[in-house]
C-alpha positions, 0 to 999 in steps of 0.5 A: 500500500502506498504511504501518503505523506502528510500535506503539511510536511510536504508543503513545509519543504516544497511550498516556498518553491511555488513562486520560482516554479511558476516563473519557470513554467511561464518561461516554458509556456508563455502563459501565466494562466497555463503556468499556474495550472501546471504548477498546481499539477506539479504539486499534485504529482509531487505530493503523490510521489513524495513517499518515493523521494530518496534525497538523491537530489535537493527538493528544489531540483526534484520539484523542477524536474517534475515541473519541467516534465509537466510542461513538456507533456502540456506542450505536446501538440500545442502551437507556440505562443507568438507575438505578432512581430514573430509570426513571420509576416512583414510589417503592415501598412498602418493605413490598411484595415486591421486583422483580428485573430483572438483564436491564436494563443498569443504570448501573455505578459506576467506582472512583476508582482508575480515575479518579485512580490512576496519573495520567500525568506529562504536565502537559497531560493532562486532569484528571478533574473530580469533578463530571463523574463524579459518579454523579448526573451520569452518570445524568442523561447517560443521559437524553440521546441519544448525540449529545446526550451527545457534544456536551454532554460535548465542549463543557461537560466538555472545553471544546471549541469548537463548530467542533471539535465540529462537525468531530469529529461531522460536524455543522454549527456550527448543529447543534452549538449547537442540540443543546447547547441541547436537551441542557442543557435536558433535563439541567437538567430531569432534575437538578432532578427527582431530583438529591441536594443537593451533597455535602460535600468529601471532606476535610470532617471531618464526612464522616469522622465520619458515615461512621464512624457509618454503618459502626457502625450497619450493623455493629451492625444498628442500624436506628434509627441508620441512619435518623437518619444519613439525610436526611429525603428520602434516596433509596435504590435498589439495582440490579438491583431496579427498586424505589426508595425516598424518605425515611429512615423508609421506608428504615428500613422497607425494611431491617427488612423485607428485609435478611437480617441478624439482629443485630450482626456479621451485616454488615461493611463495607469502605471504598472509593470510586466516582465521587468519593464514598465507597463500601462493600463490604457483606459478609453473614454466611452460614450457614457463618459466613463474611462474603461479598460482598453489595452495593456501596454508593455514598453521597452525603454532604451537610451534612444527612446521607446523602442518597442510597445506591445499592446494587448487588447485582452482586457481580462489581463487588467484583473491579473495586474490588479487594475480596475475595469474602469476609472473614477472621474478625476 
């Protein structure tokens, strides 16, 4: 008869790992909702098999092994989660009609509160490195196979040895080495083709200054100023629309052509943060005079200006970021 481990005893050992396992599953899946479900499945599997844990590795390593294989099972037969700029189509004409495809499983942002909020006191807990959760990096991971993602994350993000990865994934060390080489090469090609410049550090005073100007430009519906705040080769995409745009001038034309704002006070913005970068909930004035959730913008702020904006029109994300559905009058 299988011995059941008391839940309290199991959670005392494995519970503090939940946050970092959630981040790990997010990197693998590109969806915080799916990551939460898979972490739940990971803990269920671990609890059921904890009686067989023989301390040949740490609990952390054992839990990561279960989480990784749970993600790999979930990825079987799944389409990758891209951003519009990564689908493969050329940049769109900002004057043309938009093409909405909500059925596509788009890459999702993750709130910084999930990444760094309520961090455990355990000094050995894995610290989430900002570069490993940057939106551009997670988007690039989506171009890899599930096995390539797992090997690259375990080796290059979590710094596991090749033999540890091999044991976790049921591979030979040689297979791990060759998979890692292919994954690194593919990732380099993807990042070289479409990654924005490195963002400024969050505490750089230029970031606060630029973000303040960005909010003022949107809230005053000053498209010319928005264009000046973007880099010349800025990238703009907005799931679930498959269209994406390159260049500050084209982005300005897009806003003038398609944005429903009619003038100052049409839009209001509320600051948040996602994937280690600044983000905003944008609220649009409705016909009844109420500002309602419209899109969630993620910004890449560089020395030259805003180099990339991803604007999700999935307003269900607002709740996940702790943002209201509508704003009270000023």
